[in-house]
Structure formats: C-alpha cells, structure tokens
C-alpha positions, 0 to 999 in steps of 0.5 A: 500500500502506498500512503502519501504523507504529503497529501495526508497529515492525519497523524500530525492532527491525531496524536500527542507527540512526547519526546525527551527534552534533550531532543529540543533545541534548548538542550542542544537537540534539533526540535526548534524552541517555541514548538514544544514545551518541556513538561518535566525532566523526562518529557517534552511535548510538541505544541498543539498535540495535546489540544482537544482537537490535536494539531501539531504547530509544525503542520502546514496545509489541509489534512487529506489534501496537501500538507507539510511539516515545516520542521521536517528535518528537525522533527522529534523521534516519534515523528521519525519513527511513525510508519505510513500504513501502520495501524496507528496511521490507519486509525488517524486516517479514519479519525479524519474521514480519509479512505484507506489506500488499496 
C-alpha cells in the first residue's frame, strides 16, 4: 500500500507527540524552541498535540489534501519513527474521514 504523507497529515492532527527534552533545541537537540514545551525532566511535548482537537504547530496545509511539516528535518523521534500504513496511521486516517489506500 502506498500512503502519501504529503497529501495526508492525519497523524500530525491525531496524536500527542512526547519526546525527551534533550531532543529540543534548548538542550542542544534539533526540535526548534517555541514548538514544544518541556513538561518535566523526562518529557517534552510538541505544541498543539495535546489540544482537544490535536494539531501539531509544525503542520502546514489541509489534512487529506496537501500538507507539510515545516520542521521536517528537525522533527522529534516519534515523528521519525511513525510508519505510513501502520495501524496507528490507519486509525488517524479514519479519525479524519480519509479512505484507506488499496
């Protein structure tokens, strides 16, 4: 199955994104300051992903049409590890009313 992440973006508007604060720019990591909050010594969270209607602040565009991550090269590990076509991907697509690709 071929899922085009640049047309979808459902995952970026469905899940909380937590990562270790050392991945944030404030501690020498790659995720730009202003796009995450350090919650404690073990957890940082991408802004917008814990909202009632989650949507990562780094996401641009319309879900299911055309999207992009404006920090793609600096995104945190959970985003790098997310697999297109996985069960989590399909769950996010369903949440946004997007069809599964045949």
